[in-house]
C-alpha positions in Angstrom: -0.1 0.1 0.2 1.1 3.8 -0.8 0.9 4.5 2.8 3.4 1.8 3.9 6.0 2.1 1.1 9.7 1.9 2.7 12.2 4.0 0.8 15.2 1.2 0.7 14.8 -2.0 -0.7 17.1 -3.3 1.9 14.1 -2.9 4.3 11.6 -4.9 2.2 13.6 -7.8 2.8 13.8 -6.9 6.5 10.3 -6.5 7.2 9.5 -9.8 5.2 11.8 -11.8 7.4 10.5 -10.4 10.7 7.3 -10.7 10.1 7.7 -14.6 10.5 7.5 -14.2 14.0 5.5 -11.2 14.5 2.5 -10.0 16.1 -0.3 -11.0 18.8 -4.2 -11.2 19.0 -5.5 -11.3 22.2 -9.6 -11.8 22.1 -12.6 -11.6 24.5 -16.2 -12.2 23.9 -18.9 -10.1 24.9 -20.1 -12.0 27.4 -16.9 -12.9 29.0 -15.5 -8.6 29.0 -16.6 -6.5 32.2 -18.7 -4.1 29.9 -20.3 -6.1 27.4 -18.0 -5.1 24.7 -16.4 -7.2 22.1 -12.1 -6.7 22.5 -9.4 -7.4 20.2 -6.0 -6.6 20.3 -3.1 -6.7 17.7 0.6 -5.7 17.8 2.2 -4.9 14.6 5.7 -6.1 15.2 8.3 -5.6 12.4 11.7 -4.8 12.2 11.0 -2.0 9.6 7.3 -1.0 10.0 6.9 2.5 10.9 4.0 2.9 13.3 1.5 5.3 12.0 -2.2 5.5 12.0 -4.0 4.5 8.7 -7.1 6.3 7.3 -9.3 5.3 4.1 -12.1 7.7 4.0 -15.6 6.4 2.9 -16.2 6.9 -0.7 -18.6 6.4 -3.7 -16.8 5.0 -6.7 -17.7 4.6 -10.5 -18.2 1.3 -11.6 -15.0 -0.1 -13.6 -12.8 2.2 -11.4 -9.4 0.1 -10.9 -7.0 0.3 -7.6 -3.4 -0.4 -7.3 -2.4 -2.9 -4.6 0.7 -3.1 -3.1 2.2 -5.6 -0.7 1.6 -4.2 2.9 4.8 -5.2 4.0 7.0 -4.0 1.3 5.4 -1.9 -1.0 5.6 -4.0 -3.8 3.2 -3.3 -6.7 1.1 -6.5 -7.1 -1.6 -5.3 -9.6 -5.0 -3.8 -10.1 -8.6 -5.1 -9.0 -12.0 -3.5 -9.5 -13.0 -1.0 -6.5 -16.1 -1.5 -4.9 -18.8 0.7 -5.6 -19.0 1.9 -1.8 -16.8 2.2 0.8 -16.5 2.7 4.3 -14.5 5.0 6.5 -11.8 3.0 8.2 -9.1 4.2 11.0 -6.6 2.0 11.8 -7.8 -1.4 11.7 -11.4 -0.5 12.6 -14.4 1.1 10.6 -17.0 3.2 11.0 -19.7 0.0 11.7 -17.2 -1.1 14.7 -15.6 -3.9 12.3 -12.2 -4.7 13.2 -9.9 -6.9 11.9 -6.2 -8.1 13.4 -3.9 -10.6 12.1 -1.0 -12.8 12.8 1.6 -14.8 10.2 2.2 -18.5 11.0 3.6 -18.9 7.2 3.1 -22.6 7.2 4.2 -24.9 4.2 6.2 -22.3 2.1 5.2 -24.3 -1.2 1.6 -23.1 -1.1 2.5 -19.5 -1.5 1.2 -18.0 -4.5 3.5 -15.8 -6.1 1.4 -15.0 -9.0 -1.5 -13.5 -6.7 -2.8 -9.8 -6.3 -4.0 -9.5 -3.0 -1.4 -10.0 0.1 -2.5 -10.2 3.9 -2.2 -6.7 4.8 -4.2 -5.5 1.7 -6.9 -8.3 2.4 -7.1 -6.7 6.0 -8.1 -2.9 4.8 -10.2 -3.8 1.8 -12.2 -6.0 4.1 -12.4 -3.1 6.3 -13.5 -0.8 3.3 -16.3 -3.1 2.1 -17.9 -4.9 5.0 -20.2 -4.2 8.0 -20.0 -7.0 9.8 -17.3 -10.0 10.6 -19.7 -12.6 8.7 -19.6 -10.0 5.8 -15.9 -9.8 5.9 -15.1 -13.3 5.9 -17.6 -13.4 2.7 -15.6 -10.4 0.9 -12.1 -11.8 2.0 -12.5 -15.1 1.0 -14.1 -13.7 -2.5 -11.0 -11.5 -3.1 -8.7 -14.0 -2.9 -10.7 -16.3 -5.0 -10.8 -14.1 -7.7 -7.7 -12.5 -7.7 -5.2 -14.9 -5.7 -3.7 -14.9 -2.6 0.1 -13.4 -2.3 1.3 -14.0 1.2 2.0 -17.3 3.4 -0.4 -18.9 6.1 -2.5 -16.2 8.0 -4.8 -16.0 11.1 -7.3 -13.5 11.2 -9.1 -12.0 13.8 -12.6 -10.8 12.3 -14.5 -8.9 15.0 -17.7 -6.6 15.5 -19.9 -5.6 18.1 -21.3 -8.9 18.5 -19.2 -11.4 17.3 -15.5 -12.4 17.2 -14.1 -14.7 14.3 -10.8 -16.5 13.8 -10.1 -17.1 10.3 -7.2 -19.2 9.2 -6.0 -19.0 5.5 -3.2 -20.5 3.2 -2.5 -20.5 -0.7 -2.4 -23.3 -3.1 1.0 -22.8 -4.6 1.9 -20.5 -7.6 -0.5 -19.8 -10.1 -3.1 -21.9 -8.1 -6.0 -19.1 -7.8 -7.4 -18.8 -4.3 -6.9 -20.3 -0.7 -7.8 -23.0 1.7 -9.4 -21.5 4.9 -11.7 -22.0 7.5 -13.3 -19.4 10.1 -14.4 -20.4 13.9 -16.7 -18.2 15.9 -15.3 -17.7 19.5 -18.0 -18.2 21.9 -19.2 -15.0 23.8 -18.5 -16.4 27.0 -14.8 -17.5 26.1 -11.2 -15.7 25.4 -9.2 -16.7 22.7 -5.6 -16.0 20.9 -3.2 -16.3 18.4 0.6 -15.7 18.2 1.8 -16.7 15.0 1.0 -20.3 14.7 -2.2 -21.9 13.3 -4.3 -22.6 16.4 -7.3 -24.2 14.9 -7.5 -27.8 14.8 -10.5 -30.3 14.5 -13.6 -28.0 13.6 -17.6 -28.8 13.5 -18.3 -29.2 9.9 -21.8 -29.5 11.0 -22.0 -26.1 12.4 -23.0 -23.7 9.9 -23.8 -21.0 12.3 -20.3 -21.1 14.2 -18.2 -22.5 11.3 -17.2 -21.7 8.0 -14.9 -23.1 5.2 -13.6 -23.4 2.0 -15.2 -26.7 0.0 -11.6 -28.4 -0.6 -10.2 -27.3 2.5 -9.7 -30.9 3.4 -9.3 -32.4 -0.3 -6.7 -30.1 -1.2 -4.9 -31.4 2.0 -5.5 -35.1 0.9 -4.3 -34.3 -2.5 -1.2 -32.7 -1.3 -0.6 -35.4 0.7 -0.7 -33.3 3.9 -3.8 -35.7 5.5 -5.1 -39.3 4.9 -7.3 -39.7 7.6 -11.1 -39.6 8.2 -13.0 -36.2 7.9 -13.8 -35.9 12.0 -9.9 -36.1 12.5 -9.0 -33.6 10.1 -6.7 -30.8 11.9 -6.2 -27.4 9.9 -2.9 -26.5 11.7 -1.3 -30.0 11.5 -2.1 -30.2 7.7 -1.0 -26.8 6.9 1.3 -25.6 9.7 2.9 -28.3 11.4 4.3 -27.4 14.7 8.0 -27.0 15.1 10.3 -25.8 18.4 9.4 -21.8 17.2 5.8 -22.1 16.7 5.4 -24.0 20.3 8.0 -21.7 22.2 7.9 -18.4 20.4 4.5 -18.2 19.5 2.0 -20.3 21.1 3.8 -19.7 24.5 2.3 -16.1 23.8 -1.2 -17.7 23.6 -0.3 -19.8 26.9 0.7 -16.6 29.0 -2.8 -14.9 28.1 -4.4 -17.9 29.1 -2.8 -18.0 32.6 -3.3 -14.8 33.0 -7.0 -15.3 33.2 -8.0 -18.9 33.7 -7.0 -21.3 36.4 -5.6 -23.7 33.4 -1.8 -22.4 32.9 -0.2 -25.5 34.9 -2.4 -27.7 32.6 -1.3 -26.1 29.7 2.6 -25.5 30.6 3.6 -29.3 29.4 2.5 -28.3 26.0 4.5 -25.3 25.9 7.8 -26.9 27.4 7.5 -29.8 24.4 6.4 -32.4 27.1 3.5 -33.3 25.4 1.9 -32.5 21.8 -1.5 -31.9 23.2 -2.6 -28.7 21.8 -4.3 -26.0 23.7 -7.8 -25.7 22.9 -8.8 -22.3 20.3 -10.7 -20.8 23.4 -11.2 -20.9 26.9 -13.6 -19.8 29.3 -12.2 -17.1 31.7 -12.1 -17.0 35.9 -13.1 -13.1 35.9 -14.8 -10.7 33.5 -11.7 -9.3 31.5 -11.8 -5.2 30.8 -10.4 -3.2 28.2 -7.6 -2.1 30.5 -6.8 -5.8 31.5 -6.2 -6.1 28.0 -3.9 -3.1 27.4 -1.8 -4.7 30.0 -1.9 -7.9 28.8 -0.1 -6.7 26.0 3.0 -5.6 28.1 3.4 -8.9 29.3 6.9 -10.6 29.3 5.8 -13.7 31.2 6.7 -11.8 34.5 6.0 -14.2 37.7 5.8 -17.4 35.3 8.5 -20.3 34.8 9.2 -18.7 31.5 9.9 -15.1 33.4 13.0 -13.4 31.3 13.4 -10.3 33.5 15.2 -12.6 36.6 17.8 -14.3 34.7 21.4 -13.2 33.7 20.0 -12.2 30.2 18.0 -9.7 31.8 21.6 -7.6 33.0 21.6 -5.5 36.4 18.5 -4.0 35.9 16.1 -6.7 35.0 14.9 -5.7 31.6 12.6 -7.8 30.3 13.5 -7.8 26.7 16.3 -9.8 24.5 17.6 -8.5 21.3 17.2 -10.9 18.2 17.8 -13.1 16.8 15.7 -15.3 19.4 18.5 -18.1 18.3 22.2 -18.2 18.9 25.0 -20.6 19.0 27.8 -20.8 21.6 30.1 -23.0 19.7 28.2 -25.9 18.3 25.4 -25.4 20.8 22.1 -23.5 20.0 20.1 -21.9 22.2 17.2 -19.5 22.0 15.5 -16.3 23.8 12.0 -16.4 25.0 9.6 -14.2 22.7 6.8 -12.7 25.0 3.8 -11.0 24.0 5.4 -7.2 24.3 8.1 -7.1 22.4 10.5 -3.9 21.5 10.4 -4.0 17.5 6.4 -3.0 17.7 5.2 -0.2 15.1 2.1 0.2 16.3 -0.4 -1.7 19.0 -3.9 -1.3 19.5 -6.8 -2.5 21.9 -10.2 -2.6 19.9 -13.5 -1.6 22.0 -16.9 -2.3 20.3 -20.1 -2.1 21.8 -23.4 -3.4 20.4 -25.7 -1.2 22.6 -24.4 2.2 21.5 -24.2 3.9 18.4 -21.6 3.1 16.1 -19.9 6.1 16.3 -19.7 5.9 20.0 -19.7 2.2 20.2 -16.5 1.6 18.7 -13.0 2.7 20.2 -9.2 1.8 18.9 -7.0 2.3 21.9 -4.1 3.2 19.6 -0.4 3.8 20.5 2.9 3.6 18.6 6.0 1.6 19.4 6.1 -1.6 22.2 2.5 -1.9 24.1 4.8 -1.9 27.4 6.1 1.5 26.6 3.4 3.3 24.9 0.0 5.1 26.2 -3.1 3.8 24.4 -5.1 6.7 23.5 -9.0 6.6 22.4 -9.5 6.9 18.6 -13.2 6.7 17.7 -14.3 4.8 15.0 -16.2 7.7 13.2 -12.6 9.6 13.2 -12.0 10.9 9.7 -8.7 13.2 10.6 -5.9 11.7 11.7 -4.1 13.2 14.6 -0.7 14.9 13.0 1.9 13.1 15.5 0.3 9.6 14.1 1.3 10.7 10.6 4.3 10.7 8.7 5.1 14.6 9.8 7.9 16.0 8.6 8.5 12.8 6.3 9.3 10.4 9.3 9.4 7.1 8.4 11.2 4.2 9.5 14.4 5.4 8.7 13.7 9.2 9.2 13.7 10.6 12.6 11.0 13.6 13.8 10.5 15.3 16.9 7.1 15.8 15.9 6.4 12.1 15.6 4.7 9.5 17.8 7.0 6.3 16.9 9.8 8.3 17.4 9.0 9.9 20.6 8.0 6.6 22.2 10.8 4.8 21.1 13.0 7.7 22.1 11.8 7.5 25.4 12.0 3.4 25.4 15.5 3.1 24.2 16.7 5.4 27.1 14.7 3.2 29.5 15.6 -0.4 28.2 19.6 -0.4 29.3 18.2 0.9 33.1 14.9 -0.4 33.1 14.4 -0.8 36.9 16.0 1.9 37.7 13.8 4.2 35.4 10.7 2.3 34.4 8.8 3.7 37.4 8.7 7.0 36.1 7.4 5.9 33.1 5.0 3.9 34.4 3.5 6.4 36.2 3.0 8.7 33.8 1.5 6.0 31.8 -0.7 4.8 34.3 -2.0 8.7 35.0 -2.8 9.3 31.1 -4.7 6.1 30.6 -6.5 6.5 33.9 -7.5 9.9 33.2 -8.6 8.5 29.4 -10.7 5.7 31.1 -12.6 7.6 33.7 -13.4 10.6 30.9 -14.6 7.9 28.4 -18.6 7.9 30.0 -18.6 12.0 30.3 -17.5 12.5 26.6 -19.8 9.5 25.4 -22.9 10.8 27.0 -22.1 14.2 25.6 -21.5 12.6 21.9 -24.8 11.0 22.2 -26.8 14.4 23.1 -25.3 15.9 19.8 -25.9 12.5 17.7 -29.8 12.9 18.5 -29.9 16.7 16.8 -26.6 16.4 14.6 -24.8 13.5 13.6 -22.3 15.5 11.9 -21.6 17.5 15.0 -21.2 14.6 17.3 -18.8 12.7 14.7 -16.7 16.2 14.8 -16.6 16.2 18.5 -15.2 12.6 18.5 -12.6 13.2 16.2 -11.3 16.4 17.9 -11.6 14.4 21.0 -9.2 11.8 19.2 -7.2 14.3 18.1 -6.9 16.2 21.2 -5.8 13.2 23.1 -3.5 12.1 21.0 -1.7 15.2 20.5 -1.6 16.0 24.4 -0.4 12.4 24.9 2.5 12.9 22.7 3.2 16.5 24.4 3.2 14.4 27.7 5.6 11.7 26.4 8.2 14.1 25.0 8.4 16.0 28.5 8.7 12.7 30.3 11.8 12.2 28.1 13.3 15.4 28.8 13.0 14.7 32.4 14.5 11.5 32.2 17.5 12.8 30.2 17.9 15.1 33.4 17.2 12.8 35.9 19.4 10.1 35.2 22.4 11.5 33.4 25.6 10.1 33.1 24.3 6.8 35.1 23.4 8.8 38.5 20.0 9.7 39.6 19.1 13.4 40.8 17.7 13.9 43.9 14.1 15.0 44.1 11.6 16.6 46.4 7.8 16.8 46.4 8.0 16.0 42.5 10.8 18.7 41.8 14.5 18.2 41.7 16.2 19.6 44.8 18.2 22.6 45.2 20.3 23.3 48.2 20.3 26.5 50.1 22.2 28.8 47.4 19.9 27.1 44.2 22.0 24.5 43.3 21.8 21.2 42.5 21.5 19.2 45.8 23.6 16.6 44.7 23.0 13.1 43.0 22.7 9.2 44.0 24.8 6.9 42.9 22.7 3.6 42.3 25.6 1.8 41.3 24.7 -1.8 40.3 22.3 -4.5 42.3 24.1 -7.0 44.9 23.6 -10.0 42.8 25.2 -8.2 39.2 28.0 -7.2 41.3 28.2 -10.8 42.8 28.2 -12.3 39.1 30.5 -9.9 38.4 33.0 -10.8 40.6 32.7 -14.4 39.8 33.3 -13.6 36.2 36.1 -11.5 36.7 37.9 -13.3 39.8 40.6 -11.4 41.5 41.2 -8.5 38.5 39.7 -6.1 40.2 40.1 -7.4 43.6 41.7 -4.3 46.1 44.8 -4.6 47.6 45.1 -5.5 51.3 
């Protein structure tokens, strides 16, 4: 797509490779949520991806109008397709009817990629949003598009949600020059939570339940034809046939789903052996939570690094002296002839943008659909409210000043949030408290203001829908810009407070000064005790003070 084209061909390759283990979707059915909303999250994780808020305005188009299709990851031109006569307003990954679509790439069998197809997974998302009102309609639109024009990408899991239903659709092509795709879509029960994270998660499905399951007519016969399956139909597993499990799919991908289930069910210990490779019994596609899950719960879940679990990465030597819950890529490495790996949690530094979509059937569409949006890593960002009727993108969420993945701008939210995050990563424990305090204050303010803002919008909507939409658009822009301004000030504060490895003294929220107005000195935090013990163990007597 034009909005995502990069300027250097080398970045195309980087983005495509990074997406192989990128992205996470967390899902909450409307009866499992605290407020009756359907909830979906998405992190767009990719080295090479610039975090921005996309916008596609509604429109009417002449019959026969053609549009160019560019691969979402690389900007590569793929071909032309016919434009729909009517398209809907899309802001980010939500349209004006609260329809939301997210994705994670599972890859699957490489021989099934159709290099001659025109529709890639990213284009499919935004075409689906522009052309559909409901999740069921989006499934129909998306599958018909790939049948007509060919599916260019590798295996993909899509979350397709509206205020009433959430579906997971998994799709993979049929190989070069074979038009269309094999696919299956399963509805997540209203009282359940689900997730997917770069591994196919649909195994057996009820082919007779037409209300809650849809699939391509050849989803099983094609697998038989290719030699991927030879059993009876009732035993057919989409995941086993088209995306056989390997170590990376289990530990890098399914582990993220496990972490989410572990947070909101009592079944974490039951599923852990699968993640550790002690059993091959997969986790269920969906489970019932042990409590009602709020929108803020999902925001916080997107910040997870397996804290407090057997996979916690913040406590071992790899976390460094300040317990940084991040690991540099690549995920695997060699020491001598032995290969090792790092965990891959939900929250990761290479995120371009992240959202939590809130969709509410009891409210009019312009008010009911909120895309809580942030740039960069979920753990280090602030989710600001973006109402689905918004038709003007906040400047800080655009390519302002020519900003992109290799062009910095002090007016770009992507770069300001990255600037702050990259200051914090090396001294995480020392600095993260200041970040979390500001983050919590902002998100709490937006959460508490939501009811009043929406009540005011509802009154306007009764009298003048255009004014209501303008009001919510302005609120979207105001909260984004004020958050951006606050985060820039936070960055300035952190530079001053933690400059040169020391900590400036503070009193009553202000930097402390002595009686003559000079800085009151600094705190020298040094290194944590356990790190110093390991330091001495590694260096022996080299730095031992003489008697």
